[in-house]
C-alpha positions in Angstrom: -18.4 18.3 -49.8 -22.1 17.6 -50.2 -24.4 20.5 -49.4 -25.1 20.8 -45.6 -28.7 20.6 -44.4 -29.6 23.4 -42.1 -32.5 24.7 -40.1 -32.5 28.4 -39.4 -34.4 29.2 -36.2 -35.9 32.6 -35.4 -38.0 33.2 -38.4 -39.8 35.5 -39.2 -37.2 37.7 -37.3 -35.1 40.1 -39.3 -31.7 38.6 -38.8 -32.9 35.0 -39.3 -34.8 36.1 -42.4 -31.8 37.8 -44.0 -29.6 34.8 -43.4 -32.3 32.4 -44.6 -32.6 34.3 -47.9 -28.8 34.1 -48.4 -28.8 30.4 -47.4 -31.5 29.6 -49.9 -29.2 30.8 -52.7 -25.9 29.3 -51.4 -24.9 26.0 -53.0 -23.0 25.0 -49.9 -26.2 24.5 -47.8 -29.7 23.1 -48.2 -32.3 25.2 -46.3 -34.9 23.0 -44.6 -38.5 24.3 -44.7 -38.8 24.5 -40.9 -37.9 27.0 -38.2 -38.4 27.3 -34.5 -40.3 30.5 -33.6 -41.6 32.4 -30.6 -44.8 31.7 -28.7 -46.1 35.1 -29.8 -46.0 34.3 -33.6 -49.4 33.7 -34.9 -48.7 32.6 -38.5 -47.8 29.0 -39.3 -45.6 29.6 -42.4 -43.3 32.3 -43.8 -42.1 32.6 -47.4 -38.3 32.4 -47.9 -37.1 32.7 -51.6 -39.3 30.1 -53.4 -40.3 28.0 -50.4 -42.7 28.2 -47.6 -41.1 27.5 -44.2 -43.1 25.9 -41.4 -42.9 27.9 -38.1 -42.7 25.7 -35.0 -43.8 27.1 -31.7 -42.2 26.1 -28.3 -45.0 23.8 -27.3 -44.2 21.4 -30.1 -40.6 22.1 -31.0 -39.0 18.9 -29.6 -41.5 16.6 -31.3 -41.1 18.4 -34.6 -37.3 18.5 -34.4 -37.1 14.8 -33.8 -39.6 14.2 -36.6 -37.5 16.4 -39.0 -34.3 14.6 -38.0 -35.9 11.2 -38.6 -37.1 12.4 -42.1 -34.1 14.2 -43.4 -31.1 12.8 -41.4 -28.3 14.9 -40.0 -28.6 18.7 -40.1 -27.2 21.7 -38.3 -29.5 24.1 -36.4 -28.7 27.9 -36.8 -30.1 30.0 -33.9 -31.0 33.6 -34.4 -34.0 33.7 -32.0 -34.3 35.8 -28.8 -32.0 36.3 -25.8 -34.6 34.8 -23.5 -34.6 31.6 -25.5 -30.8 31.0 -25.7 -30.3 28.5 -22.9 -33.6 26.7 -23.4 -32.8 26.3 -27.2 -29.3 25.0 -26.5 -30.7 22.5 -24.1 -33.2 21.4 -26.7 -30.5 21.0 -29.4 -28.4 18.9 -27.0 -31.3 16.7 -26.0 -32.1 16.1 -29.7 -28.4 15.5 -30.5 -28.4 18.5 -33.0 -25.2 20.4 -33.5 -25.8 24.1 -33.8 -24.5 27.6 -34.6 -25.6 30.1 -32.0 -25.7 33.6 -33.3 -28.2 34.8 -30.7 -26.7 37.0 -27.9 -27.7 37.1 -24.3 -28.6 34.3 -21.9 -26.2 32.6 -19.5 -23.1 32.2 -21.7 -21.1 30.1 -19.2 -24.1 27.7 -18.8 -24.5 27.7 -22.6 -20.9 26.5 -23.1 -21.1 24.0 -20.3 -24.3 22.4 -21.7 -22.5 21.7 -25.0 -19.3 20.3 -23.4 -21.5 18.0 -21.3 -23.3 16.7 -24.4 -22.4 14.6 -27.4 -22.6 17.4 -30.0 -20.4 20.4 -31.1 -21.4 24.0 -31.6 -20.1 27.3 -32.9 -21.1 30.1 -30.4 -20.4 33.7 -31.2 -21.9 37.1 -30.3 -21.1 38.4 -33.8 -21.0 36.6 -37.2 -19.4 39.4 -39.2 -16.0 38.1 -40.1 -14.3 41.5 -40.2 -15.5 42.4 -36.8 -14.4 39.0 -35.5 -11.0 39.7 -36.9 -11.0 43.1 -35.1 -11.9 41.2 -31.9 -9.0 38.8 -32.5 -6.6 41.7 -32.8 -7.8 43.0 -29.4 -7.4 39.5 -27.9 -3.9 39.4 -29.2 -3.2 42.8 -27.6 -4.7 41.6 -24.3 -2.6 38.5 -24.3 0.6 40.1 -25.5 0.5 43.5 -23.8 -1.5 43.0 -20.5 -2.0 46.2 -18.6 -0.9 48.4 -21.5 -3.9 50.7 -20.9 -3.8 50.6 -17.1 -5.1 53.9 -15.7 -6.9 54.8 -18.8 -10.7 55.4 -18.7 -13.0 53.8 -21.2 -16.4 54.8 -22.6 -18.4 52.5 -24.9 -21.5 53.5 -26.9 -23.5 51.1 -29.0 -26.6 51.6 -31.0 -28.9 48.9 -32.5 -32.4 48.7 -33.8 -35.2 49.2 -31.3 -36.1 45.5 -31.4 -32.7 44.3 -30.0 -33.5 43.5 -26.4 -30.1 43.1 -24.9 -26.8 45.0 -24.8 -24.4 44.2 -27.7 -22.6 40.9 -27.2 -19.8 42.3 -29.4 -19.4 45.3 -27.1 -19.2 43.1 -24.1 -16.5 40.9 -25.7 -14.4 44.0 -26.6 -14.8 45.4 -23.1 -13.4 42.1 -21.8 -10.3 42.5 -23.9 -9.8 46.1 -22.7 -10.2 45.0 -19.1 -7.3 42.5 -19.7 -5.3 45.4 -20.9 -5.7 47.1 -17.6 -8.9 49.1 -18.0 -11.4 49.0 -15.2 -14.8 49.0 -16.8 -18.0 47.1 -16.2 -20.3 46.0 -19.1 -23.1 47.6 -17.1 -21.5 51.0 -18.0 -22.0 50.4 -21.8 -24.2 53.2 -23.2 -27.0 51.5 -25.1 -29.2 53.4 -27.6 -32.4 52.1 -29.0 -34.4 55.3 -29.8 -34.7 55.8 -33.6 -35.2 59.5 -33.3 -31.9 59.9 -31.3 -30.1 57.5 -33.5 -31.0 59.5 -36.6 -30.6 63.0 -35.2 -27.7 62.6 -32.8 -25.8 59.6 -34.2 -26.4 60.3 -37.9 -27.5 56.8 -38.7 -29.2 56.7 -42.1 -33.0 56.4 -41.9 -33.0 53.4 -44.2 -31.0 51.4 -41.6 -32.7 52.5 -38.3 -34.5 49.1 -38.4 -31.2 47.2 -38.8 -27.8 48.4 -37.8 -25.0 48.0 -35.2 -22.8 51.0 -34.5 -20.1 50.8 -31.8 -17.5 53.3 -30.5 -14.9 52.6 -27.9 -12.9 55.6 -26.5 -9.8 55.2 -24.3 -8.5 58.3 -22.4 -5.3 58.6 -20.5 -5.4 59.7 -16.8 -4.3 63.3 -17.7 -6.6 63.5 -20.7 -3.7 64.2 -23.2 -3.9 60.8 -25.0 -7.0 59.4 -26.7 -7.5 56.2 -28.6 -10.8 55.6 -30.4 -12.0 52.5 -32.2 -15.2 52.4 -34.2 -17.1 49.8 -36.3 -20.5 50.7 -37.8 -22.6 48.2 -39.7 -25.7 49.2 -41.7 -28.1 46.4 -42.6 -27.7 42.6 -41.9 -26.1 41.1 -45.0 -22.6 41.1 -43.5 -23.7 38.5 -41.0 -24.9 35.9 -43.6 -21.5 35.1 -45.1 -19.9 34.5 -41.7 -22.8 32.4 -40.6 -22.6 30.1 -43.6 -18.8 29.9 -43.1 -19.5 28.8 -39.5 -21.9 26.1 -40.7 -19.3 24.7 -43.1 -16.6 24.8 -40.4 -18.8 23.0 -38.0 -19.8 20.4 -40.5 -16.1 19.7 -41.2 -15.4 19.3 -37.4 -18.4 16.9 -37.1 -17.2 14.8 -40.1 -13.8 14.5 -38.4 -15.5 13.0 -35.3 -15.3 16.0 -33.0 -17.8 15.9 -30.1 -18.6 17.9 -27.0 -16.7 21.0 -28.0 -17.5 24.7 -28.5 -15.9 26.7 -31.2 -15.8 30.5 -31.7 -15.9 32.6 -34.8 -12.1 33.1 -34.4 -11.8 29.3 -34.7 -13.8 29.6 -37.9 -11.6 32.3 -39.3 -8.4 30.3 -38.4 -10.0 27.2 -39.9 
């Protein structure tokens, strides 16, 4: 397969930057020197590996996207922007006929999926691009489908910690809660305990200082009605490198689906793993 042209949107954000650095060195993809950015970003360019990447603000994004598409041909957009931009960006990609990988959490997820299925493009939409965590989620989904109500009557507590700059509650935690609810637990995503204070993260959670600016720690604790049985699941990620491999795999998967003629369909990271 020829290398896939991609545009990583969300620079100079931390996750987008990490994935862009990996993409610049991966022979499966060609990183285009353009990126959608937020209105608050003042600089016009950012260095990624050996190239300078143009930063495109919202007031000119559609014009520039169409111009880039005209100049380079087909490419896949990769979105690691801000939760507040999720639906607007998806609408933009659909209008410009640009297939995309959405790694940004937040937004109206039902509306996001519907926008793609009403369009002529395909997308991979996932709250987490780390393949091992996606596999863990798949196991829980299997449990929810195969053993519904197995945890009926159990109470659930969920704690998640991310860097201070993460605006929304963990999308992974929400997805895991959904599986536990299907297993009989009554728990609202509003009850998820969200920590964003670096001092508390380091002193109370034990998160290494080097990763306070980039981590994702999650703990799910199930307790039986009488308190005699406890199940605890935990996944802690330090840094952002783990997301890069899954993202590029998602790009390759999506490119294959597009080549086969697929249109107006949303895929998950579980689809990517299976594929």
